ROVEXKE-562512 format. One line per 10 residues: number of its first residue (from 1); their letters; for each residue z negated, x negated, y of C-alpha. Coordinates in pm, 1 decimal. Layout:
BEGIN
NUM	A	Z:X:Y ~ ...
This chain:
BEGIN
1	XXXXXXXXXX	-102.9:-446.3:-2354.6 ~ -5.6:-396.2:-1993.6 ~ -157.3:-179.7:-1722.7 ~ 18.6:-58.6:-1410.2 ~ -243.7:-28.7:-1136.5 ~ -96.3:224.2:-892.4 ~ -71.0:191.4:-517.8 ~ -250.0:495.2:-374.9 ~ 15.1:732.6:-242.9 ~ 14.7:837.6:119.4
11	XXXXXXXXXX	251.9:1099.5:258.1 ~ 387.9:845.8:506.8 ~ 533.4:645.6:215.0 ~ 782.8:922.0:132.2 ~ 1099.8:846.2:327.2 ~ 1313.8:1125.8:183.9 ~ 1339.2:1380.0:-96.6 ~ 1601.0:1642.3:-171.9 ~ 1343.2:1861.2:-352.0 ~ 1313.3:2201.3:-184.2
21	XXXXXXXXXX	988.0:2382.8:-108.0 ~ 1009.5:2757.2:-182.7 ~ 704.6:2854.4:24.1 ~ 725.1:2866.9:406.1 ~ 543.6:2618.0:624.8 ~ 224.0:2748.3:786.1 ~ 265.8:2842.1:1153.5 ~ -31.4:2881.0:1385.0 ~ 96.7:3199.8:1550.0 ~ 202.8:3382.9:1233.2
31	XXXXXXXXXX	-15.5:3656.9:1083.5 ~ -52.4:3631.4:705.8 ~ -150.8:3899.7:458.4 ~ -379.5:3853.7:160.0 ~ -209.6:3655.1:-121.5 ~ 58.2:3506.2:107.0 ~ 147.5:3149.0:14.7 ~ 212.5:2876.2:271.6 ~ 294.7:2507.0:268.8 ~ 65.1:2295.7:484.6
41	XXXXXXXXXX	74.2:1916.2:486.0 ~ 145.5:1829.1:124.0 ~ -19.8:2130.4:-42.3 ~ 18.5:2501.7:-106.0 ~ -250.1:2745.0:10.6 ~ -299.1:3115.9:-62.1 ~ -441.3:3355.4:194.4 ~ -772.3:3514.8:94.1 ~ -777.3:3781.3:365.2 ~ -548.9:4013.8:558.9
51	XXXXXXXXXX	-470.4:3958.9:928.7 ~ -502.4:3584.5:873.4 ~ -385.1:3418.2:1195.7 ~ -466.6:3089.7:1365.2 ~ -677.5:2956.0:1076.6 ~ -565.5:2608.1:971.9 ~ -549.2:2611.6:590.1 ~ -721.0:2278.7:521.0 ~ -1018.7:2357.1:745.4 ~ -1061.5:2730.6:679.6
61	XXXXXXXXXX	-1203.7:2771.8:327.0 ~ -1301.4:3135.5:380.4 ~ -945.4:3229.6:481.5 ~ -739.8:2995.8:260.7 ~ -764.6:2864.9:-94.9 ~ -599.8:2540.9:-202.3 ~ -355.1:2612.8:-486.8 ~ -213.2:2266.4:-550.6 ~ 51.2:2020.9:-432.3 ~ 376.3:2152.2:-292.9
71	XXXXXXXXXX	699.0:2098.7:-483.7 ~ 802.1:1788.8:-290.2 ~ 470.4:1607.5:-341.0 ~ 377.7:1729.1:-691.0 ~ 513.4:1407.6:-846.1 ~ 266.8:1198.4:-645.7 ~ -62.2:1362.9:-744.7 ~ -282.1:1259.2:-1038.2 ~ -187.1:1547.2:-1269.4 ~ 91.6:1523.9:-1524.7
81	XXXXXXXXXX	163.5:1897.8:-1546.4 ~ 228.9:1947.4:-1172.9 ~ 602.8:1886.1:-1160.4 ~ 849.2:1831.4:-878.0 ~ 1169.9:2016.9:-964.3 ~ 1516.1:2009.8:-811.1 ~ 1870.1:2099.9:-894.4 ~ 2027.8:1785.9:-1036.7 ~ 2016.6:1517.9:-914.1 ~ 1663.7:1470.4:-782.6
91	XXXXXXXXXX	1678.4:1194.5:-521.3 ~ 1364.3:1037.3:-376.3 ~ 1307.1:732.3:-154.3 ~ 963.8:573.2:-119.4 ~ 837.9:277.2:82.8 ~ 500.0:164.3:-58.8 ~ 432.7:-70.4:234.7 ~ 287.0:-345.1:16.3 ~ 390.5:-567.5:-271.4 ~ 472.0:-392.7:-600.8
101	XXXXXXXXXX	646.4:-509.2:-917.5 ~ 647.4:-210.0:-1150.8 ~ 679.1:166.0:-1171.7 ~ 649.8:451.3:-1418.7 ~ 806.9:795.0:-1442.6 ~ 583.3:1031.0:-1640.2 ~ 670.2:1376.9:-1777.4 ~ 1042.7:1368.9:-1704.5 ~ 1196.3:1709.4:-1768.3 ~ 1556.2:1795.7:-1863.9
111	XXXXXXXXXX	1710.1:1473.1:-1724.8 ~ 1968.9:1262.8:-1905.3 ~ 1951.3:945.5:-1693.9 ~ 1752.2:781.0:-1417.9 ~ 1859.9:517.9:-1167.1 ~ 1611.3:292.9:-991.6 ~ 1731.7:93.7:-693.0 ~ 1504.4:-129.0:-486.3 ~ 1613.1:-261.7:-147.9 ~ 1449.5:-520.2:76.7
121	XXXXXXXXXX	1376.5:-284.6:365.2 ~ 1522.3:55.3:439.5 ~ 1872.0:-76.3:514.9 ~ 1836.1:-413.9:346.9 ~ 2016.0:-564.9:48.4 ~ 1972.8:-431.2:-303.7 ~ 1735.2:-655.4:-499.4 ~ 1703.5:-443.1:-813.6 ~ 1933.0:-182.3:-968.1 ~ 1900.2:-28.2:-1313.5
131	XXXXXXXXXX	2028.7:290.7:-1474.5 ~ 1848.8:408.4:-1787.9 ~ 1999.8:646.0:-2042.7 ~ 1725.2:891.0:-2139.5 ~ 1876.6:995.2:-2473.4 ~ 1592.9:977.6:-2726.4 ~ 1746.6:1160.7:-3022.4 ~ 1622.2:1019.4:-3352.9 ~ 1874.8:1028.0:-3639.5 ~ 1760.1:931.5:-3988.1
141	XXXXXXXXXX	2022.4:1099.0:-4209.2 ~ 2368.1:1262.1:-4201.0 ~ 2231.9:1613.4:-4164.9 ~ 2045.8:1517.4:-3846.8 ~ 2356.9:1335.8:-3720.7 ~ 2552.3:1662.5:-3721.6 ~ 2286.3:1924.0:-3650.4 ~ 1986.7:1765.2:-3473.0 ~ 1967.2:1880.8:-3107.3 ~ 1955.7:1617.9:-2835.3
151	XXXXXXXXXX	1614.4:1495.9:-2726.6 ~ 1541.1:1301.5:-2410.2 ~ 1273.7:1056.0:-2303.2 ~ 985.5:1195.8:-2104.8 ~ 832.2:864.4:-1995.1 ~ 991.4:549.1:-1853.2 ~ 822.5:226.6:-1742.6 ~ 980.3:-66.2:-1556.7 ~ 779.8:-387.3:-1521.5 ~ 1037.0:-644.0:-1404.8
161	XXXXXXXXXX	1093.9:-547.9:-1039.7 ~ 1101.4:-851.5:-808.1 ~ 801.6:-831.9:-572.4 ~ 882.9:-750.7:-209.1 ~ 626.3:-640.9:47.3 ~ 900.2:-448.1:231.9 ~ 1060.1:-301.1:-80.2 ~ 1200.3:52.5:-79.3 ~ 1238.8:244.9:-407.3 ~ 1534.4:481.2:-440.7
171	XXXXXXXXXX	1503.2:698.1:-752.3 ~ 1773.8:931.3:-882.1 ~ 1699.7:1161.5:-1176.3 ~ 2016.6:1320.5:-1313.5 ~ 2145.9:1569.3:-1569.8 ~ 2483.0:1724.9:-1640.7 ~ 2379.5:2050.3:-1474.3 ~ 2076.4:2265.5:-1403.1 ~ 1729.0:2161.3:-1292.9 ~ 1542.1:1835.9:-1350.5
181	XXXXXXXXXX	1172.8:1766.2:-1303.2 ~ 922.2:1482.7:-1273.6 ~ 546.7:1501.8:-1326.0 ~ 439.5:1163.0:-1189.8 ~ 609.5:888.8:-991.7 ~ 375.8:588.5:-1014.1 ~ 440.5:251.4:-850.7 ~ 216.1:-51.5:-832.8 ~ 143.7:-386.3:-996.2 ~ 136.8:-468.7:-1363.9
191	XXXXXXXXXX	-132.3:-670.8:-1541.0 ~ -76.8:-819.3:-1886.6 ~ -410.1:-805.0:-2068.7 ~ -300.4:-933.2:-2406.7 ~ -108.3:-858.1:-2723.9 ~ -152.5:-515.2:-2884.7 ~ -245.8:-539.1:-3251.1 ~ -121.0:-331.2:-3541.4 ~ -345.7:-37.0:-3626.3 ~ -321.7:144.6:-3293.3
201	XXXXXXXXXX	-417.8:513.0:-3299.7 ~ -234.0:773.9:-3095.3 ~ -261.2:1151.2:-3074.6 ~ -331.0:1441.5:-2843.2 ~ -626.5:1646.7:-2729.7 ~ -504.9:2007.3:-2743.1 ~ -660.2:2265.9:-2511.9 ~ -477.7:2560.5:-2667.2 ~ -687.7:2849.0:-2797.4 ~ -661.3:2968.4:-3157.5
211	XXXXXXXXXX	-869.9:3272.4:-3247.0 ~ -899.1:3459.0:-3576.3 ~ -1037.5:3813.3:-3570.7 ~ -1245.9:3986.8:-3838.6 ~ -931.1:4096.9:-4023.4 ~ -793.4:3743.7:-4047.1 ~ -529.1:3783.9:-3777.0 ~ -484.7:3466.1:-3574.7 ~ -364.4:3462.7:-3215.5 ~ -257.1:3160.0:-3017.6
221	XXXXXXXXXX	-270.5:3087.8:-2646.3 ~ -68.1:2775.4:-2570.2 ~ -234.7:2557.5:-2307.3 ~ -198.4:2204.0:-2184.2 ~ -272.2:1892.3:-2385.1 ~ -351.9:1532.4:-2302.0 ~ -250.0:1216.4:-2482.3 ~ -507.5:982.6:-2629.6 ~ -479.5:625.7:-2753.4 ~ -713.2:378.1:-2920.2
231	XXXXXXXXXX	-586.0:20.3:-2948.0 ~ -701.0:-330.4:-3032.2 ~ -576.2:-609.9:-2808.5 ~ -560.2:-984.9:-2875.3 ~ -705.9:-1149.7:-2561.5 ~ -708.4:-1523.3:-2494.7 ~ -1058.0:-1645.3:-2419.5 ~ -929.2:-1808.3:-2101.3 ~ -829.0:-1458.5:-1981.0 ~ -1157.3:-1274.9:-2057.4
241	XXXXXXXXXX	-1281.3:-1305.9:-1699.2 ~ -952.9:-1170.6:-1557.5 ~ -935.2:-883.6:-1809.1 ~ -1295.1:-782.4:-1738.8 ~ -1232.8:-786.8:-1363.8 ~ -913.9:-578.7:-1389.9 ~ -1078.3:-317.1:-1610.7 ~ -1384.7:-309.5:-1387.8 ~ -1169.1:-252.9:-1079.1 ~ -975.7:38.1:-1232.1
251	XXXXXXXXXX	-1268.5:231.5:-1379.2 ~ -1229.3:602.9:-1298.1 ~ -878.8:526.2:-1167.3 ~ -566.5:682.0:-1321.2 ~ -335.8:402.9:-1439.3 ~ -38.3:363.5:-1671.3 ~ -141.7:204.1:-2001.6 ~ 144.6:39.8:-2191.7 ~ 41.7:-66.5:-2539.9 ~ 405.4:-141.4:-2626.8
261	XXXXXXXXXX	734.6:-139.8:-2438.8 ~ 939.0:-118.4:-2759.5 ~ 1150.8:197.0:-2770.8 ~ 1024.3:301.9:-3113.9 ~ 666.3:292.0:-2984.7 ~ 716.1:492.4:-2664.5 ~ 419.9:723.4:-2749.7 ~ 203.5:417.9:-2676.4 ~ 253.2:480.1:-2302.8 ~ -27.3:687.3:-2152.9
271	XXXXXXXXXX	-99.1:781.7:-1791.4 ~ -471.7:830.8:-1766.4 ~ -800.9:641.3:-1771.5 ~ -997.0:435.4:-2019.2 ~ -1309.3:599.1:-2155.1 ~ -1454.0:279.0:-2292.7 ~ -1369.5:-79.2:-2378.3 ~ -1545.3:-366.3:-2549.6 ~ -1453.1:-729.5:-2609.9 ~ -1556.3:-903.9:-2930.1
281	XXXXXXXXXX	-1552.0:-1279.4:-2863.2 ~ -1467.3:-1345.0:-3223.5 ~ -1286.8:-1681.3:-3232.1 ~ -1285.7:-2008.9:-3039.1 ~ -948.8:-1943.6:-2874.5 ~ -917.8:-1565.6:-2863.5 ~ -1109.3:-1239.6:-2869.5 ~ -1042.8:-883.6:-2983.9 ~ -1070.0:-604.6:-2727.4 ~ -1089.0:-236.7:-2818.5
291	XXXXXXX	-973.6:15.1:-2556.0 ~ -995.8:395.5:-2575.1 ~ -757.6:568.5:-2334.4 ~ -761.4:937.6:-2236.4 ~ -443.1:1082.1:-2087.8 ~ -438.2:1319.0:-1791.6 ~ -315.4:1675.2:-1830.7
C-alpha cells in the first residue's frame, strides 16, 4: 500500500492554465447587485445585497458569501466534485517549489488521454514524459465487444517521477472533441507502507435520498457519494516506526491511498483520509496493519 502525501497547494505554484473563468473578476469601483457572482483571488463569491460597491469579498461577510473555488483553481481544492473544466485539451503547468516524486489525477471527466511532462525548471530539459491512454472499457464476451460503449478511467496515479526540487509539471488532458474536466490535481511524495493483502473491502457511501410515501411510491434524489476502503497491509517489523510516523503526520490530511496499482484493481485508489488504523505485531518479522479509508466527496 502506498500513500501520496500532497504538497499543500498555493496559488503562486500555478504557472499557467488554459481553463476559462466564466464569472468576472471583482473590481473595487464596480457596483454589484444582489446575487451577482464575481471571481476574487481563487474563489467565487455571490453578492448578498444591492448597491454592493467597494467591499472586498474575502473580508466582507455581510456583503459577500463564499460559493467555492473558481473554475481555474477547482482542481486544487480538497473536494472531488468541484471540477475544473475546459474545452479539450486542458493544459496546466505547476511548479511545486519543492521535491516531489508522484502525482494523482482524481475524477477525470470525458478525457481519452493524459500527458504528464516534468521539466527541470521552467525552461529546463524534460526529465519525465508519459502519455496514458484512459480507455477503461471492460470486454468479457463477444456481445460486449460489439455493443459495449467506451468507458474511460477517472483516476490516474504516477509514482515514478524522478525527484527534482525545481521540477515543473506540465499536464495535458485531451479528448477527441468537447469538454474535459478534472476534480483533483494532487502532487507530492509517495510512501510505501507495505504489501496489501487479499480480502480488501471497497464500496461507496451514498448520500442520495430515497423516500417512499404512504402509497408505496418511491422517489429518488441523486446526490454525491464518497468511496470507502478497508484493507489489510503486510508491514515489516523494521518499518513499524516509519509507518506509524507517516500515518501520525497525515492524520486529518487528505491524501491519495493506493492499495494497488494494478489496472484491474483501480477502485483501490481513494483520495481521502483514514478514519482509523491499527497494527497487530503478529509475527517475528512482520505485522498486519488494518486501515479504514474514507473518500472525499
